[in-house]
Each structure stands twice: as structure tokens, then as C-alpha cells.
KOLRO-264485 format. One line per field, with one value per atom (N, C-alpha, C, O): x, y, z; residue number from 1; atom name. Coordinates in steps of 0.001 Angstrom, whole numbers, plus 500000, padded with zeros to 6 digits. Example, Ala and Ser with C-alpha at 12.3 -4.5 7.8 and 13.67 -1.06 7.14 Angstrom:
xx c(513190,512300,513200,514236,512850,513670,512900,513409)
yy c(494310,495500,496700,496681,497750,498940,500030,501138)
zz c(507800,507800,507800,508465,507080,507140,507870,508039)
num c(1,1,1,1,2,2,2,2)
atomo c(N,CA,C,O,N,CA,C,O)
% end
This chain:
xx c(639409,638483,638670,637867,639548,639984,638762,638078,638490,637321,635963,634987,635866,634534,633863,634607,632788,632079,630784,630044,630644,629461,628666,629115,627369,626411,626505,626967,626013,626014,625473,626013,624346,623787,624600,624652,625279,626191,627454,627887,627929,628987,628578,629379,627485,626883,626892,627462,626242,626141,627544,627717,628593,629912,630371,630978,630173,630740,630201,630854,629003,628203,628729,628909,628989,629690,630860,631205,631745,633102,633047,633771,632251,632163,631635,632125,630732,630313,631416,631729,631969,633176,634315,634930,634702,635804,635514,636407,634298,633856,633875,633759,634033,634056,635525,635703,636466,637784,638268,637785,639102,639486,640173,640943,639889,640377,641940,642258,642766,644087,644406,645468,643531,643618,642820,642794,642254,641647,642556,642334,643630,644483,644135,643100,644789,644389,644675,643979,645652,646079,644853,644486,644322,643223,642091,641444,641779,640653,640664,639714,641915,642109,641964,641393,642403,642075,640653,640230,639864,638471,637894,637139,638265,637619,637971,637122,639137,639506,638668,638350,638330,637522,636031,635324,635604,634250,634149,633246,635355,635234,635283,634717,636083,636107,634982,634658,634159,632990,631844,631000,631893,630908,631193,630295,632433,632861,632345,632106,632194,631620,630089,629477,629430,628098,627378,626165,628017,627203,626791,627510,625390,624886,624195,623785,624104,623526,624324,625440,623791,624510,625128,626245,624441,624932,626131,627009,626207,627359,628457,629544,628190,629357,629965,631149,629114,629586,630377,631436,630153,630744,632307,633327,632173,633519,634444,635650,633693,634363,634849,635966,634122,634425,635696,636552,635837,636949,638120,639100,638199,639283,639635,640788,638495,638777,639408,640290,638959,639588,640992,641762,641483,642839,643527,644662,642849,643550,643883,644855,642978,643099,643729,643968,644010,644538,645726,645862,646687,647942,647897,648811,646944,646819,646309,646333,645900,645392,646276,646108,647133,647810,649179,650147,649306,650423,650959,650267,652175,652717,652949,652979,653115,653347,654623,654626,655599,656945,656754,657343,655914,655738,654735,654715,653896,652927,653689,653228,654724,655571,655948,656511,655594,655912,657134,657442)
yy c(729432,728435,727125,726267,726842,725586,724949,725576,723587,722916,723117,722526,723889,724310,723074,722363,722742,721692,722258,723111,721722,722346,721186,720093,721564,720477,720449,721387,719240,719107,720215,720511,720804,721863,723100,723813,723386,724395,724313,725231,723048,722641,722799,723273,722453,722690,724075,724486,724913,726284,726888,727624,726555,727132,726641,727451,725467,725088,725783,725944,726152,726772,728226,728799,728862,730222,730185,731102,729112,729090,728882,729571,728005,727756,729078,729365,729895,731053,732062,732656,732246,733240,732857,733765,731677,731206,731433,731757,731270,731538,732971,733270,733889,735273,735674,736723,734988,735285,734927,733940,735681,735448,733994,733677,733128,731838,731767,730893,732556,732574,732723,732272,733379,733530,732408,732543,731437,730436,729264,728070,729799,728745,728105,728481,727266,726386,727371,727326,728266,729190,730332,730738,730746,731752,731065,731579,729810,729010,728914,729124,728559,728386,729571,729489,730819,732120,732399,732796,732148,732374,731488,731953,730265,729267,729656,729522,730101,730529,731609,731637,732502,733709,733303,733879,732217,731750,731020,731211,730009,729393,730138,729817,731216,732158,732726,732820,733212,733786,732730,733059,731636,730591,730190,730060,730060,729716,730669,730262,731919,732784,732743,733535,731755,731579,732053,731851,732685,733370,732252,731310,732482,731444,732099,731444,733465,734268,734162,734681,733471,733363,734566,734495,735813,737079,737578,738180,737339,737642,736877,737402,735497,734575,734884,734695,735324,735756,736974,736988,737980,739124,738837,739424,737830,737285,736664,736870,735950,735476,736454,736252,737592,738616,739297,739644,739501,740217,739503,740168,738152,737463,737594,737667,737615,737922,739177,739259,740283,741459,741416,742019,740748,740532,739746,740044,738747,737948,738883,738741,739718,740340,741730,742388,742208,743627,743704,744723,742795,742927,743187,743809,742764,742877,744392,744830,745112,746360,747490,748688,747021,747979,748165,747590,748868,749043,750594,751594,750586,751970,752748,752202,753998,755111,754551,754527,754146,753925,752686,752624,751706,750466,750800,750092,751896,752245,752953,752905,753540,754276,753418,752332,753981,753362,753721,753199)
zz c(190455,189846,190321,189955,191037,191496,192165,192974,191777,192346,191711,192173,190719,190042,189460,188786,189572,189067,188357,188847,187272,186225,185796,185453,185857,185371,183945,183296,183379,181956,181016,179950,181513,180652,180642,179640,181807,181801,180815,180119,180913,180058,178585,177780,178261,176883,176582,175572,177464,177238,176958,175986,177860,177668,176325,175625,175884,174700,173438,172407,173629,172488,172494,171420,173711,173590,173089,172343,173383,172963,171355,170636,170866,169344,168701,167608,169213,168730,168725,167694,169803,169890,169103,168543,168964,168030,166585,165803,166230,164934,164457,163268,165490,165266,164917,164298,165238,165041,163384,162828,162782,161488,161453,162360,160408,160374,160862,161668,160440,160887,162151,162579,162931,164357,165284,166507,164709,165255,165770,165568,166477,167006,168274,168824,168777,170042,171144,172158,171029,172126,172336,173439,171082,171228,171794,172706,171260,171914,173447,174201,173764,175214,175904,176991,175475,176034,176299,177385,175145,175172,176313,177166,176286,177098,178601,179482,178848,180157,180758,181947,179857,180242,180502,181328,179689,179823,181170,181985,181343,182641,183981,185026,183741,185007,185245,186429,184304,184497,185003,185836,184509,184775,186463,187295,186685,187968,189090,190227,188709,189673,189744,190462,188945,189114,187946,187878,186986,185804,184928,184594,184545,183601,182364,181405,182480,181355,180155,180112,179087,177822,177334,176820,177452,177048,177753,177135,179090,180055,179544,179301,179346,179136,177671,177391,176886,175502,175749,175122,176479,176801,177293,176930,178161,178787,177497,177362,176689,175546,174589,174111,174191,173452,173928,173114,175270,175731,175373,175040,175385,175088,173586,173162,172815,171401,171115,170260,171864,171647,171972,171224,173054,173420,172340,171967,171839,170702,169343,168601,169242,167828,167973,166960,169219,169432,168687,168010,168652,168044,166525,165984,165901,164368,164138,162988,165075,164998,165652,165427,166396,167242,166591,167088,165601,165055,165270,165078,165657,166021,164835,163732,164986,163815,163096,161865,163731,163103,162161,161082,162604,161696,160527,159520,160675,159613,158455,157315,158700,157632,156509,156645,155323,154099,153453,152382)
num c(1,1,1,1,2,2,2,2,3,3,3,3,4,4,4,4,5,5,5,5,6,6,6,6,7,7,7,7,8,8,8,8,9,9,9,9,10,10,10,10,11,11,11,11,12,12,12,12,13,13,13,13,14,14,14,14,15,15,15,15,16,16,16,16,17,17,17,17,18,18,18,18,19,19,19,19,20,20,20,20,21,21,21,21,22,22,22,22,23,23,23,23,24,24,24,24,25,25,25,25,26,26,26,26,27,27,27,27,28,28,28,28,29,29,29,29,30,30,30,30,31,31,31,31,32,32,32,32,33,33,33,33,34,34,34,34,35,35,35,35,36,36,36,36,37,37,37,37,38,38,38,38,39,39,39,39,40,40,40,40,41,41,41,41,42,42,42,42,43,43,43,43,44,44,44,44,45,45,45,45,46,46,46,46,47,47,47,47,48,48,48,48,49,49,49,49,50,50,50,50,51,51,51,51,52,52,52,52,53,53,53,53,54,54,54,54,55,55,55,55,56,56,56,56,57,57,57,57,58,58,58,58,59,59,59,59,60,60,60,60,61,61,61,61,62,62,62,62,63,63,63,63,64,64,64,64,65,65,65,65,66,66,66,66,67,67,67,67,68,68,68,68,69,69,69,69,70,70,70,70,71,71,71,71,72,72,72,72,73,73,73,73,74,74,74,74,75,75,75,75,76,76,76,76,77,77,77,77,78,78,78,78,79,79,79,79,80,80,80,80,81,81,81,81)
atomo c(N,CA,C,O,N,CA,C,O,N,CA,C,O,N,CA,C,O,N,CA,C,O,N,CA,C,O,N,CA,C,O,N,CA,C,O,N,CA,C,O,N,CA,C,O,N,CA,C,O,N,CA,C,O,N,CA,C,O,N,CA,C,O,N,CA,C,O,N,CA,C,O,N,CA,C,O,N,CA,C,O,N,CA,C,O,N,CA,C,O,N,CA,C,O,N,CA,C,O,N,CA,C,O,N,CA,C,O,N,CA,C,O,N,CA,C,O,N,CA,C,O,N,CA,C,O,N,CA,C,O,N,CA,C,O,N,CA,C,O,N,CA,C,O,N,CA,C,O,N,CA,C,O,N,CA,C,O,N,CA,C,O,N,CA,C,O,N,CA,C,O,N,CA,C,O,N,CA,C,O,N,CA,C,O,N,CA,C,O,N,CA,C,O,N,CA,C,O,N,CA,C,O,N,CA,C,O,N,CA,C,O,N,CA,C,O,N,CA,C,O,N,CA,C,O,N,CA,C,O,N,CA,C,O,N,CA,C,O,N,CA,C,O,N,CA,C,O,N,CA,C,O,N,CA,C,O,N,CA,C,O,N,CA,C,O,N,CA,C,O,N,CA,C,O,N,CA,C,O,N,CA,C,O,N,CA,C,O,N,CA,C,O,N,CA,C,O,N,CA,C,O,N,CA,C,O,N,CA,C,O,N,CA,C,O,N,CA,C,O,N,CA,C,O,N,CA,C,O,N,CA,C,O,N,CA,C,O,N,CA,C,O,N,CA,C,O,N,CA,C,O,N,CA,C,O,N,CA,C,O,N,CA,C,O)
% end
């Protein structure tokens, strides 16, 4: 992604997708690290030339899944009460 240059309207599109994706996270997971991960996925997708908001949102959602995976991925040993 080195050297990617985005027009103002693309930056606004990416910002909008980032805001929407971040809002989907539980408040406790809306950290700067999570937002950076989401933004990174959006930027990587846009740097390849993608401008479709739905595709950019899918890239953002893949980061959200990664951010939230750990709260749902609990081994059998940790589930024991």
C-alpha cells in the first residue's frame, strides 16, 4: 500500500465505512487498536482500487470478526464451571 493516494471523496467513503464498522463493535471493544485494524483492512482494499462501499464494508467486517473472535472463542476447559 506504499504510495497510495486517495481523492477526497474516497477518503470520505473510507471514513464513513470505518465509522459504520466501528459502531458495530460492542462499546468495550471500540478501542484505538480495533479501529486501526478496521482502517487497515479498508485502506488495503481501497489501495487495490476498490470503491464499492459494500466491498469496503466487507473488508471492515472481516477486521471486526478478528477483533471479536476472542470473546467467543472459549475452549472447553475454560467453559467448565
